C-alpha positions as a Markdown table, in Angstrom:
| # | Residue | x | y | z |
|---|---|---|---|---|
| 1 | Met | 75.2 | 105.9 | 87.0 |
| 2 | Thr | 72.3 | 105.8 | 89.8 |
| 3 | Ala | 72.1 | 104.0 | 92.9 |
| 4 | Pro | 72.0 | 100.3 | 92.4 |
| 5 | Ser | 69.2 | 98.3 | 94.4 |
| 6 | Ser | 71.4 | 95.6 | 93.8 |
| 7 | Val | 74.5 | 95.0 | 92.4 |
| 8 | Thr | 75.4 | 93.0 | 89.3 |
| 9 | Trp | 79.1 | 91.7 | 89.1 |
| 10 | Pro | 81.4 | 91.7 | 86.3 |
| 11 | Pro | 81.9 | 88.1 | 84.7 |
| 12 | Ser | 85.1 | 87.4 | 86.2 |
| 13 | Leu | 87.2 | 84.5 | 87.9 |
| 14 | Trp | 87.2 | 87.0 | 91.0 |
| 15 | Ala | 83.1 | 86.8 | 91.0 |
| 16 | Ala | 83.5 | 83.0 | 90.2 |
| 17 | Thr | 85.8 | 82.0 | 92.8 |
| 18 | Ala | 85.9 | 84.6 | 95.6 |
| 19 | Gln | 84.1 | 83.3 | 99.1 |
| 20 | Pro | 80.9 | 85.6 | 99.1 |
| 21 | Gly | 81.0 | 89.3 | 100.7 |
| 22 | Pro | 79.4 | 89.9 | 103.9 |
| 23 | Val | 75.7 | 90.9 | 104.1 |
| 24 | Leu | 75.2 | 94.6 | 104.3 |
| 25 | Gly | 72.6 | 96.9 | 104.6 |
| 26 | Thr | 72.0 | 100.8 | 102.9 |
| 27 | Leu | 72.6 | 103.5 | 105.0 |
| 28 | Glu | 69.0 | 105.2 | 106.1 |
| 29 | Gly | 68.5 | 108.3 | 108.3 |
| 30 | Ala | 71.3 | 110.7 | 109.9 |
| 31 | Ile | 73.9 | 109.3 | 111.5 |
| 32 | Glu | 77.3 | 110.2 | 113.5 |
| 33 | Ser | 81.0 | 108.8 | 113.5 |
| 34 | Asp | 84.4 | 109.8 | 114.7 |
| 35 | Val | 85.5 | 109.1 | 110.9 |
| 36 | Val | 83.3 | 108.6 | 107.6 |
| 37 | Val | 84.9 | 107.1 | 104.8 |
| 38 | Ile | 83.6 | 106.7 | 101.2 |
| 39 | Gly | 84.3 | 103.5 | 98.9 |
| 40 | Ala | 85.1 | 100.3 | 100.5 |
| 41 | Gly | 87.6 | 98.9 | 98.2 |
| 42 | Phe | 91.4 | 98.2 | 99.1 |
| 43 | Thr | 92.2 | 101.7 | 100.7 |
| 44 | Gly | 88.8 | 102.2 | 102.5 |
| 45 | Leu | 89.4 | 99.0 | 104.2 |
| 46 | Ser | 92.5 | 99.2 | 105.0 |
| 47 | Thr | 91.8 | 103.0 | 106.5 |
| 48 | Ala | 89.2 | 101.5 | 108.7 |
| 49 | Ile | 91.0 | 98.5 | 109.8 |
| 50 | His | 93.9 | 100.8 | 110.9 |
| 51 | Leu | 91.7 | 102.8 | 112.6 |
| 52 | Arg | 89.2 | 100.2 | 114.6 |
| 53 | Glu | 92.8 | 98.6 | 115.7 |
| 54 | Ser | 93.2 | 101.5 | 117.7 |
| 55 | Gly | 89.6 | 101.9 | 118.9 |
| 56 | Val | 88.5 | 104.7 | 116.7 |
| 57 | Gly | 84.9 | 104.8 | 115.0 |
| 58 | Val | 84.6 | 104.6 | 111.5 |
| 59 | Thr | 81.9 | 104.1 | 109.0 |
| 60 | Ile | 82.1 | 103.3 | 105.4 |
| 61 | Val | 79.7 | 104.6 | 103.1 |
| 62 | Glu | 79.6 | 102.2 | 99.4 |
| 63 | Ala | 77.9 | 103.0 | 96.3 |
| 64 | Ala | 78.2 | 99.3 | 95.2 |
| 65 | Glu | 79.3 | 96.6 | 97.3 |
| 66 | Pro | 83.2 | 96.5 | 98.8 |
| 67 | Gly | 85.2 | 94.7 | 95.9 |
| 68 | Trp | 82.7 | 96.2 | 93.4 |
| 69 | Gly | 85.0 | 98.4 | 91.4 |
| 70 | Ala | 88.4 | 97.9 | 90.9 |
| 71 | Ser | 89.8 | 96.4 | 94.5 |
| 72 | Gly | 88.0 | 93.3 | 92.9 |
| 73 | Arg | 88.9 | 93.5 | 89.6 |
| 74 | Asn | 92.6 | 93.8 | 88.7 |
| 75 | Asn | 94.8 | 91.3 | 87.9 |
| 76 | Gly | 95.6 | 90.9 | 91.6 |
| 77 | Gln | 99.7 | 91.2 | 91.0 |
| 78 | Val | 101.1 | 92.7 | 94.5 |
| 79 | Ile | 104.2 | 95.5 | 93.0 |
| 80 | Pro | 105.6 | 97.0 | 95.2 |
| 81 | Thr | 106.5 | 100.1 | 92.8 |
| 82 | Leu | 104.7 | 102.7 | 90.6 |
| 83 | Ala | 104.5 | 102.7 | 86.6 |
| 84 | Gly | 107.3 | 104.3 | 85.1 |
| 85 | His | 108.9 | 104.8 | 89.1 |
| 86 | Asp | 111.7 | 105.7 | 89.8 |
| 87 | Pro | 112.6 | 107.1 | 93.7 |
| 88 | Ser | 115.0 | 109.8 | 92.8 |
| 89 | Ala | 112.1 | 111.0 | 90.6 |
| 90 | Met | 109.4 | 111.1 | 93.6 |
| 91 | Thr | 112.5 | 112.5 | 95.9 |
| 92 | Ala | 113.1 | 115.2 | 93.5 |
| 93 | Arg | 108.9 | 116.3 | 93.0 |
| 94 | His | 107.9 | 116.0 | 97.0 |
| 95 | Gly | 111.3 | 116.6 | 98.6 |
| 96 | Glu | 111.1 | 114.6 | 102.0 |
| 97 | Ala | 107.8 | 113.3 | 102.1 |
| 98 | Gly | 109.0 | 111.7 | 98.6 |
| 99 | Glu | 111.5 | 110.5 | 100.4 |
| 100 | Arg | 108.7 | 108.5 | 103.0 |
| 101 | Phe | 106.3 | 107.8 | 100.3 |
| 102 | Asn | 109.4 | 106.1 | 98.7 |
| 103 | Ala | 110.0 | 103.9 | 102.1 |
| 104 | Val | 106.1 | 103.1 | 102.5 |
| 105 | Leu | 106.0 | 101.8 | 98.4 |
| 106 | Arg | 109.0 | 100.0 | 99.4 |
| 107 | Asp | 107.4 | 98.0 | 101.7 |
| 108 | Ala | 104.1 | 97.9 | 100.8 |
| 109 | Ala | 103.6 | 94.7 | 98.7 |
| 110 | Gln | 105.3 | 93.0 | 102.5 |
| 111 | Tyr | 102.9 | 94.9 | 104.6 |
| 112 | Leu | 99.8 | 93.6 | 102.4 |
| 113 | Phe | 101.1 | 89.8 | 103.0 |
| 114 | Asp | 101.4 | 90.3 | 106.0 |
| 115 | Leu | 98.4 | 91.5 | 107.3 |
| 116 | Val | 97.1 | 88.6 | 105.0 |
| 117 | Arg | 98.7 | 86.2 | 107.2 |
| 118 | Lys | 97.6 | 88.1 | 110.8 |
| 119 | Tyr | 94.1 | 88.0 | 109.5 |
| 120 | Glu | 93.8 | 84.6 | 107.8 |
| 121 | Ile | 92.3 | 86.4 | 105.0 |
| 122 | Pro | 91.5 | 83.8 | 102.3 |
| 123 | Ala | 92.7 | 85.6 | 99.6 |
| 124 | Glu | 94.6 | 82.8 | 97.5 |
| 125 | Ala | 97.8 | 85.0 | 98.3 |
| 126 | Glu | 101.3 | 84.1 | 96.9 |
| 127 | Gln | 104.4 | 86.0 | 97.6 |
| 128 | Ala | 106.3 | 84.6 | 94.7 |
| 129 | Gly | 107.8 | 88.1 | 93.9 |
| 130 | Trp | 107.3 | 90.3 | 90.9 |
| 131 | Val | 109.4 | 90.3 | 87.8 |
| 132 | Gln | 109.8 | 92.9 | 85.4 |
| 133 | Pro | 110.8 | 91.6 | 82.3 |
| 134 | Val | 112.5 | 94.0 | 79.6 |
| 135 | His | 111.0 | 93.9 | 75.8 |
| 136 | Ser | 114.2 | 94.7 | 74.1 |
| 137 | Pro | 118.2 | 95.0 | 74.4 |
| 138 | Gly | 117.7 | 98.4 | 75.1 |
| 139 | Arg | 115.6 | 98.6 | 77.7 |
| 140 | Phe | 118.1 | 96.2 | 79.8 |
| 141 | Lys | 119.5 | 99.3 | 80.6 |
| 142 | Leu | 116.0 | 100.6 | 82.8 |
| 143 | Ala | 116.1 | 97.2 | 84.5 |
| 144 | Glu | 119.7 | 97.9 | 85.8 |
| 145 | Lys | 118.7 | 101.7 | 86.5 |
| 146 | Arg | 115.3 | 100.9 | 88.7 |
| 147 | Val | 117.7 | 97.6 | 90.8 |
| 148 | Arg | 120.5 | 100.8 | 91.2 |
| 149 | Glu | 117.9 | 102.9 | 92.7 |
| 150 | Trp | 115.4 | 100.4 | 95.2 |
| 151 | Ser | 118.8 | 98.6 | 96.4 |
| 152 | Ala | 120.2 | 101.9 | 97.5 |
| 153 | Ile | 116.8 | 102.5 | 99.7 |
| 154 | Gly | 116.7 | 98.8 | 100.7 |
| 155 | Ala | 114.7 | 96.9 | 98.7 |
| 156 | Pro | 114.5 | 92.9 | 98.6 |
| 157 | Val | 115.6 | 93.8 | 94.3 |
| 158 | Glu | 117.8 | 91.7 | 91.9 |
| 159 | Leu | 118.9 | 92.0 | 88.3 |
| 160 | Leu | 118.1 | 89.3 | 86.0 |
| 161 | Asp | 120.3 | 88.5 | 82.6 |
| 162 | Arg | 118.7 | 86.8 | 79.5 |
| 163 | Ala | 118.9 | 83.8 | 81.0 |
| 164 | Ala | 118.0 | 83.6 | 84.6 |
| 165 | Thr | 114.8 | 85.7 | 83.3 |
| 166 | Ala | 114.0 | 82.9 | 80.3 |
| 167 | Glu | 114.5 | 80.6 | 83.5 |
| 168 | Met | 112.2 | 82.2 | 85.8 |
| 169 | Leu | 109.7 | 83.4 | 83.0 |
| 170 | Gly | 109.5 | 79.5 | 80.7 |
| 171 | Ser | 109.7 | 82.1 | 77.9 |
| 172 | Asp | 112.9 | 83.6 | 75.7 |
| 173 | Ala | 110.7 | 86.5 | 74.9 |
| 174 | Trp | 112.2 | 88.6 | 76.9 |
| 175 | Phe | 116.3 | 90.5 | 77.2 |
| 176 | Gly | 116.7 | 90.1 | 80.9 |
| 177 | Gly | 114.8 | 92.2 | 83.9 |
| 178 | Phe | 114.6 | 92.2 | 87.4 |
| 179 | Trp | 112.6 | 90.9 | 90.2 |
| 180 | Asn | 111.3 | 92.1 | 93.9 |
| 181 | Arg | 111.1 | 88.9 | 96.3 |
| 182 | Thr | 108.4 | 90.3 | 98.1 |
| 183 | Gly | 105.7 | 90.8 | 95.3 |
| 184 | Gly | 103.6 | 88.5 | 94.2 |
| 185 | His | 99.6 | 88.2 | 93.6 |
| 186 | Ile | 96.3 | 87.4 | 95.7 |
| 187 | Asn | 92.7 | 87.4 | 94.5 |
| 188 | Pro | 91.6 | 90.7 | 94.7 |
| 189 | Leu | 87.8 | 90.3 | 95.3 |
| 190 | Ala | 88.9 | 87.6 | 97.8 |
| 191 | Leu | 90.7 | 90.2 | 99.5 |
| 192 | Thr | 88.6 | 92.8 | 99.7 |
| 193 | Arg | 85.6 | 90.7 | 100.8 |
| 194 | Gly | 88.2 | 89.5 | 103.6 |
| 195 | Leu | 89.1 | 93.0 | 104.6 |
| 196 | Ala | 85.3 | 93.8 | 105.1 |
| 197 | Glu | 84.9 | 90.5 | 106.9 |
| 198 | Val | 88.1 | 91.6 | 109.1 |
| 199 | Ala | 86.7 | 95.2 | 109.5 |
| 200 | Leu | 83.1 | 94.4 | 110.7 |
| 201 | Lys | 84.7 | 92.0 | 112.7 |
| 202 | Leu | 86.6 | 94.8 | 114.8 |
| 203 | Gly | 84.1 | 97.0 | 115.0 |
| 204 | Ala | 83.7 | 99.3 | 111.4 |
| 205 | Thr | 80.2 | 99.8 | 110.3 |
| 206 | Ile | 79.9 | 99.5 | 106.4 |
| 207 | His | 76.6 | 100.8 | 104.3 |
| 208 | Ala | 76.7 | 98.5 | 101.1 |
| 209 | Arg | 74.5 | 100.2 | 97.7 |
| 210 | Ser | 74.6 | 103.5 | 99.4 |
| 211 | Pro | 76.7 | 106.3 | 97.0 |
| 212 | Ala | 77.3 | 109.5 | 98.4 |
| 213 | Val | 76.0 | 112.1 | 96.8 |
| 214 | Ser | 77.6 | 115.1 | 98.5 |
| 215 | Met | 80.6 | 116.1 | 101.0 |
| 216 | Thr | 80.8 | 119.0 | 103.3 |
| 217 | His | 82.5 | 120.4 | 106.3 |
| 218 | Gln | 80.7 | 122.8 | 107.6 |
| 219 | Asn | 80.6 | 123.8 | 111.5 |
| 220 | Gly | 83.7 | 121.7 | 112.0 |
| 221 | Arg | 82.2 | 118.1 | 111.1 |
| 222 | Trp | 82.6 | 116.4 | 107.7 |
| 223 | Leu | 78.7 | 116.2 | 106.4 |
| 224 | Val | 78.8 | 113.7 | 103.3 |
| 225 | Thr | 75.3 | 112.6 | 102.5 |
| 226 | Thr | 73.5 | 109.8 | 100.1 |
| 227 | Ala | 70.0 | 109.2 | 99.0 |
| 228 | Lys | 68.4 | 108.1 | 102.1 |
| 229 | Gly | 71.1 | 109.0 | 104.7 |
| 230 | Ser | 73.5 | 111.2 | 106.2 |
| 231 | Val | 76.7 | 110.8 | 108.1 |
| 232 | Thr | 78.5 | 113.4 | 110.5 |
| 233 | Ala | 82.3 | 112.9 | 111.2 |
| 234 | Arg | 84.9 | 114.6 | 112.5 |
| 235 | Ala | 87.0 | 113.2 | 109.8 |
| 236 | Leu | 86.9 | 111.9 | 106.2 |
| 237 | Val | 89.0 | 109.8 | 104.0 |
| 238 | Leu | 87.6 | 109.9 | 100.3 |
| 239 | Ala | 88.6 | 106.5 | 98.5 |
| 240 | Thr | 87.1 | 106.5 | 95.5 |
| 241 | Asn | 89.7 | 106.9 | 92.7 |
| 242 | Ala | 88.7 | 106.1 | 89.1 |
| 243 | Tyr | 85.0 | 105.5 | 90.1 |
| 244 | Thr | 84.8 | 109.2 | 92.3 |
| 245 | Gly | 82.5 | 110.5 | 89.7 |
| 246 | Glu | 81.0 | 107.3 | 88.2 |
| 247 | Phe | 77.8 | 107.8 | 90.7 |
| 248 | Glu | 78.0 | 111.0 | 91.1 |
| 249 | Pro | 79.6 | 113.7 | 89.4 |
| 250 | Gly | 79.1 | 116.1 | 91.8 |
| 251 | Leu | 80.6 | 114.4 | 94.5 |
| 252 | Ala | 84.2 | 115.5 | 94.1 |
| 253 | Pro | 84.3 | 117.4 | 90.7 |
| 254 | Glu | 88.0 | 118.3 | 91.3 |
| 255 | Ile | 89.1 | 114.9 | 92.2 |
| 256 | Ala | 87.4 | 113.6 | 89.9 |
| 257 | Asn | 88.8 | 115.3 | 86.7 |
| 258 | Glu | 92.8 | 114.7 | 87.9 |
| 259 | Val | 92.3 | 111.5 | 86.6 |
| 260 | Ile | 91.0 | 109.6 | 83.6 |
| 261 | Pro | 89.4 | 106.3 | 84.0 |
| 262 | Val | 90.3 | 104.3 | 81.3 |
| 263 | Leu | 89.3 | 100.7 | 80.6 |
| 264 | Ser | 91.3 | 97.8 | 81.5 |
| 265 | Trp | 90.9 | 94.6 | 80.7 |
| 266 | Gln | 91.8 | 91.1 | 82.2 |
| 267 | Met | 91.2 | 87.3 | 81.0 |
| 268 | Ala | 91.3 | 83.9 | 82.7 |
| 269 | Thr | 92.5 | 80.9 | 80.4 |
| 270 | Gln | 90.8 | 77.8 | 80.9 |
| 271 | Pro | 92.5 | 76.1 | 83.6 |
| 272 | Val | 96.4 | 74.6 | 81.8 |
| 273 | Ser | 97.6 | 71.1 | 82.8 |
| 274 | Asp | 100.1 | 70.7 | 85.2 |
| 275 | Asn | 102.5 | 69.4 | 83.1 |
| 276 | Ile | 102.2 | 72.7 | 80.8 |
| 277 | Ala | 102.5 | 75.1 | 83.4 |
| 278 | Lys | 105.0 | 73.9 | 85.4 |
| 279 | Thr | 107.1 | 75.3 | 82.3 |
| 280 | Val | 105.2 | 78.8 | 82.1 |
| 281 | Ile | 106.4 | 81.0 | 85.0 |
| 282 | Pro | 107.3 | 77.8 | 86.9 |
| 283 | Gly | 108.0 | 79.9 | 90.4 |
| 284 | Arg | 104.5 | 81.9 | 89.9 |
| 285 | Gln | 105.8 | 84.5 | 90.2 |
| 286 | Ala | 103.4 | 88.1 | 89.2 |
| 287 | Met | 105.0 | 89.2 | 85.6 |
| 288 | Ser | 104.5 | 93.0 | 84.0 |
| 289 | Asp | 106.9 | 94.0 | 81.7 |
| 290 | Thr | 108.0 | 97.2 | 79.9 |
| 291 | His | 106.3 | 97.2 | 76.9 |
| 292 | Arg | 103.9 | 100.3 | 76.5 |
| 293 | Glu | 100.7 | 98.2 | 75.7 |
| 294 | Leu | 101.9 | 96.3 | 78.5 |
| 295 | Tyr | 101.8 | 92.0 | 78.7 |
| 296 | Phe | 101.2 | 90.9 | 82.0 |
| 297 | Ala | 100.6 | 87.4 | 83.6 |
| 298 | Arg | 100.4 | 85.3 | 86.8 |
| 299 | Trp | 98.4 | 81.9 | 87.8 |
| 300 | Asp | 95.9 | 81.9 | 89.9 |
| 301 | Ala | 95.3 | 78.9 | 92.0 |
| 302 | Arg | 93.2 | 76.7 | 89.6 |
| 303 | Asn | 96.0 | 77.1 | 87.3 |
| 304 | Arg | 94.3 | 79.5 | 84.9 |
| 305 | Leu | 96.8 | 82.1 | 83.6 |
| 306 | Val | 95.1 | 85.3 | 83.8 |
| 307 | Thr | 96.5 | 88.3 | 82.0 |
| 308 | Gly | 94.9 | 90.9 | 80.0 |
| 309 | Gly | 94.9 | 93.6 | 77.1 |
| 310 | Ala | 93.5 | 96.8 | 75.8 |
| 311 | Ala | 90.5 | 97.7 | 73.6 |
| 312 | Ile | 90.7 | 100.6 | 71.0 |
| 313 | Leu | 87.5 | 100.4 | 69.5 |
| 314 | Pro | 84.3 | 101.9 | 72.1 |
| 315 | Gly | 81.9 | 98.6 | 73.6 |
| 316 | Ala | 85.1 | 96.2 | 72.0 |
| 317 | Gly | 87.4 | 94.2 | 74.4 |
| 318 | Gly | 85.9 | 90.7 | 75.5 |
| 319 | Ala | 85.1 | 88.9 | 72.1 |
| 320 | Asn | 87.4 | 91.4 | 69.9 |
| 321 | Leu | 90.6 | 90.9 | 72.5 |
| 322 | Arg | 90.7 | 87.3 | 72.7 |
| 323 | Pro | 92.3 | 86.1 | 69.7 |
| 324 | Thr | 94.7 | 89.0 | 69.5 |
| 325 | Val | 95.8 | 88.3 | 73.6 |
| 326 | Ala | 95.6 | 84.7 | 72.8 |
| 327 | Ala | 97.9 | 84.8 | 70.1 |
| 328 | Arg | 100.4 | 87.2 | 72.4 |
| 329 | Leu | 100.7 | 84.1 | 75.1 |
| 330 | Lys | 101.0 | 81.1 | 71.9 |
| 331 | Arg | 103.9 | 83.8 | 71.0 |
| 332 | Leu | 105.4 | 84.2 | 74.2 |
| 333 | Trp | 105.2 | 80.5 | 75.8 |
| 334 | Pro | 104.8 | 78.2 | 72.4 |
| 335 | Gln | 103.6 | 75.7 | 75.0 |
| 336 | Leu | 100.7 | 76.4 | 75.8 |
| 337 | Gly | 99.4 | 75.8 | 71.9 |
| 338 | Asp | 95.8 | 77.6 | 71.0 |
| 339 | Val | 94.7 | 79.1 | 73.9 |
| 340 | Glu | 90.8 | 79.5 | 75.2 |
| 341 | Phe | 89.5 | 82.0 | 77.5 |
| 342 | Asp | 86.7 | 81.1 | 80.1 |
| 343 | Tyr | 86.4 | 84.8 | 81.3 |
| 344 | Val | 86.9 | 88.2 | 80.4 |
| 345 | Trp | 85.8 | 91.1 | 82.3 |
| 346 | Ser | 86.6 | 94.7 | 82.7 |
| 347 | Gly | 87.2 | 97.9 | 85.1 |
| 348 | Tyr | 88.4 | 101.3 | 85.3 |
| 349 | Val | 91.6 | 102.3 | 86.4 |
| 350 | Gly | 92.3 | 106.2 | 87.4 |
| 351 | Met | 95.1 | 107.0 | 85.1 |
| 352 | Thr | 96.9 | 110.0 | 85.7 |
| 353 | Pro | 97.5 | 112.2 | 82.1 |
| 354 | Asp | 101.2 | 111.8 | 82.3 |
| 355 | Asn | 101.7 | 108.2 | 82.1 |
| 356 | Leu | 98.6 | 107.5 | 80.2 |
| 357 | Leu | 99.7 | 110.3 | 76.9 |
| 358 | Gln | 103.6 | 108.8 | 78.0 |
| 359 | Pro | 103.5 | 105.5 | 79.3 |
| 360 | Gln | 107.1 | 106.0 | 79.9 |
| 361 | Val | 106.7 | 108.6 | 82.2 |
| 362 | Pro | 106.1 | 108.1 | 85.9 |
| 363 | Gly | 103.0 | 108.1 | 87.2 |
| 364 | Tyr | 102.7 | 109.8 | 90.4 |
| 365 | Pro | 99.4 | 109.3 | 92.7 |
| 366 | Arg | 97.9 | 112.3 | 93.7 |
| 367 | Ile | 97.1 | 112.5 | 97.7 |
| 368 | His | 95.7 | 115.6 | 98.6 |
| 369 | Gln | 94.2 | 117.2 | 101.9 |
| 370 | Leu | 90.5 | 118.0 | 101.3 |
| 371 | Gly | 90.2 | 120.0 | 104.5 |
| 372 | Pro | 90.2 | 120.1 | 108.2 |
| 373 | Asn | 91.2 | 116.2 | 108.8 |
| 374 | Gly | 90.3 | 115.5 | 105.4 |
| 375 | Phe | 92.1 | 113.3 | 103.1 |
| 376 | Gly | 91.8 | 111.3 | 99.8 |
| 377 | Trp | 94.1 | 110.1 | 96.8 |
| 378 | Val | 93.7 | 109.2 | 93.3 |
| 379 | Gly | 95.4 | 107.7 | 90.4 |
| 380 | Cys | 97.3 | 105.1 | 90.7 |
| 381 | Asn | 98.0 | 103.8 | 86.8 |
| 382 | Gly | 97.4 | 100.4 | 87.1 |
| 383 | Arg | 99.7 | 99.8 | 89.9 |
| 384 | Ala | 97.2 | 100.5 | 93.8 |
| 385 | Val | 96.7 | 96.6 | 95.3 |
| 386 | Ala | 100.2 | 96.8 | 97.1 |
| 387 | Leu | 100.2 | 100.6 | 98.0 |
| 388 | Ser | 96.6 | 101.0 | 98.9 |
| 389 | Ile | 96.3 | 98.8 | 102.0 |
| 390 | Ser | 99.9 | 100.7 | 103.1 |
| 391 | Leu | 98.1 | 104.3 | 102.0 |
| 392 | Gly | 95.0 | 103.0 | 104.0 |
| 393 | Arg | 97.6 | 103.0 | 107.4 |
| 394 | Glu | 99.2 | 106.3 | 106.6 |
| 395 | Leu | 95.5 | 107.8 | 106.3 |
| 396 | Ala | 94.6 | 106.4 | 109.2 |
| 397 | Lys | 97.8 | 108.2 | 110.9 |
| 398 | Ala | 96.7 | 111.1 | 109.7 |
| 399 | Ile | 93.2 | 112.0 | 110.6 |
| 400 | Gln | 94.0 | 110.2 | 114.0 |
| 401 | Gly | 96.5 | 113.4 | 114.5 |
| 402 | Thr | 99.9 | 112.2 | 114.0 |
| 403 | Ala | 102.0 | 114.9 | 112.1 |
| 404 | Leu | 101.9 | 115.0 | 108.3 |
| 405 | Glu | 105.5 | 115.7 | 108.4 |
| 406 | Thr | 106.3 | 112.1 | 109.3 |
| 407 | Leu | 103.9 | 110.4 | 107.2 |
| 408 | Gly | 104.4 | 108.9 | 103.4 |
| 409 | Leu | 102.1 | 111.4 | 101.8 |
| 410 | Pro | 103.4 | 113.7 | 99.7 |
| 411 | Leu | 100.2 | 116.3 | 99.7 |
| 412 | Ser | 99.5 | 117.9 | 96.6 |
| 413 | Thr | 96.8 | 120.4 | 95.5 |
| 414 | Pro | 94.0 | 119.5 | 93.0 |
| 415 | Lys | 94.3 | 119.8 | 89.6 |
| 416 | Pro | 91.0 | 119.0 | 87.6 |
| 417 | Gln | 92.7 | 118.3 | 83.7 |
| 418 | Pro | 91.2 | 120.4 | 81.2 |
| 419 | Phe | 88.9 | 118.6 | 78.7 |
| 420 | Gln | 88.7 | 115.1 | 80.6 |
| 421 | Gly | 85.8 | 114.1 | 78.9 |
| 422 | Leu | 87.7 | 114.3 | 75.7 |
| 423 | Ile | 90.9 | 112.6 | 76.8 |
| 424 | Arg | 88.6 | 109.7 | 78.5 |
| 425 | Arg | 86.9 | 109.0 | 74.8 |
| 426 | Ile | 89.9 | 109.5 | 72.7 |
| 427 | Ala | 92.4 | 107.8 | 75.0 |
| 428 | Pro | 92.2 | 104.0 | 73.5 |
| 429 | Leu | 93.1 | 105.7 | 70.2 |
| 430 | Ala | 96.8 | 106.1 | 71.3 |
| 431 | Leu | 97.1 | 102.1 | 71.7 |
| 432 | Pro | 98.4 | 101.7 | 68.1 |
| 433 | Leu | 101.2 | 104.7 | 68.6 |
| 434 | Tyr | 102.3 | 102.4 | 71.5 |
| 435 | Arg | 102.5 | 99.4 | 69.5 |
| 436 | Arg | 104.0 | 101.0 | 67.0 |
| 437 | Leu | 106.5 | 102.4 | 69.6 |
| 438 | Asp | 107.5 | 99.1 | 71.3 |
| 439 | Ala | 107.9 | 97.8 | 67.4 |
| 440 | Gln | 110.0 | 100.1 | 66.4 |
| 441 | Glu | 112.6 | 99.8 | 69.9 |
| 442 | Val | 115.6 | 98.6 | 70.1 |
């Protein structure tokens, strides 16, 4: 990709319904700031807000516009867990830092909704909870384990038997599950644009359409350059995740090559009548189940069911996915009848190789100290909405000098993935295997 003179938004439901974003200029000339943040998605904007709340100067450089990347394209589910993740696994991996991270993740959904309420962000926020139903009887043991582990660290989780799951979801397709009362869903682009407005009102500076070309640390300062300007700062946060290498491959190749950018397709139905909508996830919880080929759905503010799917063939997706996902929805909720989609769009998810190749293996985020007062993270595995807001808070504390051993930042050394480009091209071919394993599992 090259530096955009203007930004073309994906044909998403969110782009069609979110409030307009702030009018922003590009970066031109050399400027100085206390902190420079690369990326105006959830993490970058949250970092900026928390820095400005403490009176710290911050400048954001954004390749496109706030929310153009994954933060504005995702399904909008606010989930206080990671994919395939249990607290004990994180503790085993990172010790006390893992325990602190677990606490951050446990409270991440609540923190997001509290921040939305604090700043009155028009994000169509509904804190109705998040439910993970199990797709086979054998998977109920997984739900029991996760309830047991999360309950042990104070999360408000509850085990659901098959009858309770059917009542909550309006479908008998699942065999039980669990839910977390703090979860829910938002309009992600509306949230991103709202966060940008908050950051600006607090005194942050945001430069759009200004992809970072390089970042270096020299003479005790960070230097971030763009095509027409530069920012020199005491501290730096890299908040680009799956899009780290998309505009400038040489920006942070070790970080970009740690994850596999995988296209995630989102789809929004035509508005559903009130009488039928009241029988499909009647409590309006966010839902994503235990299939390797994930089944997920949530309502938007206009009675559209927002779901998604995965495409095998390059350039497929869109039109090819419509009949498959429509048939899935009709199978899960027969009362919907024949489903039509008004919006279909896609965006990259930063998948870690462990979770991509083995979807039931925990997908651990990679959080790094990039140098003196320099931090960044990648590898959300599709679960960054809640976590990224809280990580922005933690990163803001770190670059203000808070002792790292008190923060929920399990740091690791970057480990680029060999053959990342090849894995990226063949990743969609894993989908038939996922489907076969899901069908066989009892």
